[in-house]
C-alpha positions in Angstrom: 36.3 6.8 45.5 33.9 3.8 45.6 33.6 1.7 42.5 30.3 2.0 40.6 27.9 -0.9 41.2 27.9 -3.6 38.6 24.7 -5.2 37.2 23.5 -7.8 34.8 25.1 -11.0 33.6 27.7 -8.8 31.8 28.7 -7.1 35.2 28.8 -3.6 33.8 27.8 -0.3 35.5 24.5 1.4 34.9 24.2 3.0 31.4 21.3 5.4 31.1 21.1 4.8 27.3 20.4 1.1 27.6 17.0 -0.5 28.6 17.2 -2.6 31.8 14.7 -4.8 33.6 14.7 -5.8 37.3 14.4 -9.5 38.4 11.5 -9.8 40.8 13.4 -12.6 42.7 17.0 -11.5 43.1 16.3 -7.8 42.5 19.4 -7.4 40.2 19.0 -5.4 37.1 19.7 -6.7 33.6 20.2 -5.2 30.2 17.3 -6.2 27.9 19.8 -7.0 25.1 21.8 -9.3 27.5 18.7 -11.4 28.5 16.8 -11.2 25.2 14.0 -9.0 26.5 12.9 -6.1 24.2 11.6 -3.0 25.8 8.2 -3.3 24.2 7.9 -6.9 25.4 8.8 -6.0 29.0 5.4 -4.3 29.5 3.8 -7.7 29.0 5.8 -9.4 31.8 4.0 -9.5 35.2 6.8 -11.2 37.2 10.3 -11.3 35.6 12.8 -14.1 36.4 16.3 -13.5 35.3 18.3 -16.4 33.7 19.7 -17.4 37.1 16.4 -17.3 39.0 14.6 -18.9 36.0 16.5 -22.2 36.8 15.0 -22.4 40.3 11.7 -20.6 40.0 10.7 -21.3 36.5 10.0 -18.9 33.6 8.7 -15.3 34.0 5.0 -14.9 34.4 3.1 -13.0 31.7 0.2 -10.6 32.2 -3.2 -11.9 31.4 -5.2 -10.3 28.6 -8.7 -9.3 29.6 -9.7 -7.0 26.8 -9.0 -5.9 23.2 -10.1 -2.3 23.4 -8.0 -0.7 26.1 -4.4 0.4 26.1 -4.1 -1.5 29.4 -5.2 -4.9 28.2 -5.3 -6.2 31.8 -8.3 -4.0 32.7 -11.4 -6.1 33.3 -13.8 -6.1 30.3 -16.9 -5.2 32.1 -18.4 -3.2 29.2 -18.1 0.2 31.0 -15.0 1.7 29.4 -14.9 3.1 25.8 -12.6 1.9 23.0 -9.2 3.6 22.9 -7.3 4.7 19.8 -4.9 2.2 18.3 -6.4 -1.0 19.8 -7.4 -3.9 17.6 -11.1 -3.2 18.2 -10.6 0.5 17.4 -8.9 -0.3 14.1 -11.6 -2.8 13.1 -14.3 -0.2 13.8 -12.4 2.5 11.9 -12.1 0.2 8.8 -15.8 -0.4 8.8 -16.8 3.3 8.9 -17.6 5.6 6.0 -16.2 9.1 5.5 -16.6 11.9 3.0 -14.1 11.4 0.1 -11.0 13.6 0.1 -11.7 14.2 -3.6 -13.9 17.1 -2.3 -10.9 19.0 -1.1 -7.9 17.3 -2.8 -6.0 19.0 -5.6 -4.6 16.5 -8.2 -1.6 17.7 -10.1 1.2 16.4 -12.2 4.7 16.5 -10.8 5.8 19.2 -13.2 3.0 21.5 -12.0 4.0 21.4 -8.3 6.5 24.3 -8.2 7.4 26.9 -5.6 6.2 29.5 -8.1 2.7 27.9 -8.3 2.4 27.7 -4.5 3.5 31.4 -4.2 0.9 32.5 -6.7 -2.0 30.3 -5.8 -1.3 29.5 -2.1 -0.9 26.1 -0.5 -4.2 25.7 1.4 -5.4 22.2 0.4 -3.7 18.8 0.1 -2.1 18.0 -3.2 -1.9 14.5 -4.7 0.6 13.6 -7.4 0.5 10.3 -9.3 2.5 11.4 -12.4 5.9 11.9 -10.8 7.8 13.4 -13.8 9.0 16.9 -13.1 8.5 16.6 -9.3 12.2 16.2 -8.7 11.6 13.3 -6.3 14.2 10.5 -6.5 13.5 7.3 -4.7 14.7 3.6 -4.6 12.7 1.2 -6.8 9.5 -0.3 -5.4 11.4 -3.6 -4.8 13.4 -1.8 -2.0 12.8 -3.7 1.2 13.1 -3.2 4.9 16.2 -5.4 4.8 17.6 -2.9 2.3 16.9 -0.1 4.7 18.9 -2.1 7.4 21.8 -2.5 5.0 22.0 1.2 4.2 21.3 2.6 7.6 22.8 -0.1 9.9 21.1 -2.7 12.0 22.6 -1.2 15.2 20.9 2.1 14.9 18.6 2.7 17.8 15.1 3.8 16.7 11.9 4.9 18.3 8.9 2.6 17.5 5.3 2.9 18.5 3.4 0.1 20.1 0.1 0.9 18.4 -2.3 -0.9 20.7 -0.8 1.0 23.7 0.0 4.2 21.7 3.3 4.2 23.6 6.9 4.6 22.4 9.8 2.3 23.0 13.3 1.9 21.7 14.9 -0.9 19.7 17.6 -1.5 17.2 16.7 -1.2 13.6 17.9 -4.8 13.0 15.4 -6.1 15.6 12.6 -4.1 14.0 13.4 -5.6 10.6 13.3 -9.1 12.0 9.9 -8.3 13.5 8.6 -6.8 10.2 9.6 -9.8 8.1 8.2 -12.3 10.6 4.7 -13.5 9.4 3.7 -14.1 13.1 3.8 -10.7 14.8 2.7 -10.6 18.4 1.8 -7.0 18.3 1.6 -4.0 15.9 4.7 -1.8 15.8 5.0 1.3 13.8 8.2 3.2 12.7 7.5 6.8 11.6 10.6 8.8 12.7 13.6 7.3 11.0 15.4 10.4 9.7 18.3 9.2 7.5 19.9 12.3 6.1 23.2 11.3 7.8 23.3 7.7 6.5 24.2 6.1 3.2 20.6 5.8 2.3 20.4 9.5 1.8 22.2 9.1 -1.5 19.2 7.1 -2.8 16.6 9.8 -2.1 16.2 13.4 -3.4 13.3 15.3 -2.0 10.9 17.1 -4.3 12.2 20.3 -5.8 9.5 22.3 -4.1 10.7 21.0 -0.7 14.2 22.2 -1.3 13.2 25.6 -2.6 10.7 26.3 0.2 12.9 25.0 3.0 14.2 27.8 5.2 16.4 25.3 6.9 18.2 24.5 3.7 18.2 28.0 2.3 18.6 30.3 5.3 20.3 28.3 8.1 23.5 30.2 8.8 26.7 28.1 8.4 28.2 29.7 11.5 25.1 29.0 13.7 25.7 27.9 17.2 22.9 25.4 16.8 23.4 22.5 14.3 21.2 22.4 11.3 18.2 20.0 12.0 17.6 17.0 9.9 13.9 17.1 8.8 14.0 16.5 5.1 14.3 12.8 4.8 12.2 10.3 6.8 11.6 6.6 6.1 8.3 5.2 7.5 7.8 1.5 7.8 4.5 0.4 9.2 2.8 -3.0 9.3 -0.9 -3.5 8.6 -3.2 -1.9 11.1 -0.7 0.6 12.4 -2.5 3.8 13.5 -1.3 7.3 14.3 -3.9 9.4 16.1 -4.9 12.9 14.9 -2.1 15.5 15.1 -0.7 18.7 13.6 2.9 18.5 12.4 5.2 20.4 14.6 6.7 23.9 14.0 4.1 25.1 11.6 5.4 22.8 8.8 3.8 21.4 5.8 4.7 17.8 5.0 5.1 15.4 2.0 4.7 11.7 1.8 5.4 9.2 -0.9 4.2 5.6 -0.7 6.9 3.4 -2.2 4.8 0.2 -1.6 1.7 -0.7 0.4 -1.0 1.8 1.3 -1.9 4.4 3.8 -5.2 6.1 4.6 -5.1 9.7 5.8 -8.1 11.2 7.7 -7.9 14.9 6.9 -9.5 17.8 8.7 -9.5 21.4 7.6 -7.6 23.9 9.9 -10.6 26.2 10.4 -10.7 28.4 13.6 -13.5 26.2 14.9 -11.7 22.9 14.2 -8.5 24.2 15.7 -10.3 25.2 18.8 -11.9 21.8 19.0 -8.5 20.2 18.4 -6.9 22.1 21.2 -9.6 21.1 23.6 -9.5 17.4 22.5 -5.7 17.2 22.6 -5.5 18.4 26.2 -8.4 16.3 27.4 -7.7 13.4 29.8 -9.9 11.1 27.8 -8.4 12.0 24.4 -7.7 8.4 23.4 -11.3 7.5 24.0 -12.7 10.1 21.6 -12.2 9.8 17.8 -11.5 13.4 16.9 -13.1 13.0 13.4 -16.5 12.8 15.2 -16.0 16.2 16.8 -15.9 18.2 13.5 -18.3 18.7 10.7 -16.2 16.8 8.1 -13.4 14.4 8.3 -12.2 13.4 4.8 -10.8 9.9 3.9 -7.8 10.0 1.6 -6.4 6.6 0.3 -2.7 7.0 -0.7 -1.6 4.0 -2.7 1.7 2.8 -4.1 3.4 5.4 -6.2 1.4 8.4 -5.0 2.8 11.5 -3.3 0.7 13.5 -0.9 1.5 17.1 0.2 -0.3 18.3 3.3 -0.4 22.1 4.1 0.4 23.7 7.4 -2.1 23.2 10.1 -4.2 20.4 8.6 -5.2 18.0 11.3 -4.7 14.3 10.3 -4.7 10.8 11.5 -3.1 7.9 9.6 -4.0 4.2 9.2 -1.7 1.8 7.5 -4.1 -0.5 5.7 -1.3 -2.7 4.2 2.3 -3.3 5.1 3.9 -0.2 3.9 7.1 1.7 3.2 6.9 5.4 2.7 9.3 8.3 2.5 8.5 11.8 3.6 9.8 15.1 5.0 8.9 18.6 6.2 8.0 21.5 4.0 8.8 24.5 6.2 7.5 27.8 4.7 10.0 30.4 3.9 10.3 33.3 6.5 
């Protein structure tokens, strides 16, 4: 049997789990980690020169920026194309807009009042904000807990999915690399981490989810021990976003409600009621080819602005449509609140 082809300076066979980039001169392929090219940086390279070809042909050539309002920043800025979600121009315009206050629909409660019994009796139809945490059952690290602490507890080699906000595109990197990016005062782009589930790490010992989340969770209460399918981890997420990170409007998957707690920093939620009209509009918008060019909040009668500051917990019911702007560097914790069957 023929030997597998070898690539890169490390002369290893192809590994589907590792990002690789092709040299435009010699046509060999290289692991990004071996040649110091991150996956999210590779999209900015127009012509890549590997370390060997760099000596003769000079450094790689980078793409030229022609605009600040399109996901593809190489598009000519001729004034004919709309602003796309997540770009720097979009974020600036969003920050300057006014919206109805979420106080019109928000229910403010003390932690001790947010119980499964209360929700069973009164329903869970509107977002709940909690600033007095006693009795909520939520255990968290202190507000001095940093992104470096997350790396220490989770491990810098853990591969994570991050969002390149200006392109609204996912890429993978190691947690340690993201922490270096986060702590660097000179960030070349806006990256957002919203999907670090850490139930299977040492950091899980530092966090207890709200009592109501445990009592309402069908995963925790009803998942059979002898199930062929492994129990999904959806209870403990850590979100680390830099200023101006933006997540476009969405409905959380699987019919779940969600909870968020801002440990430090600030997030702004743009909340839309899940009326039949709004859900129909959302379905049409989310399947539209120009979705990124249309701010969904403009399609509905009311889009509410909810500022969630340090120390606040927000619970969002099933079906609520929401977008999220990180207005300050922020660390938050969150999880799903699946309804009982």
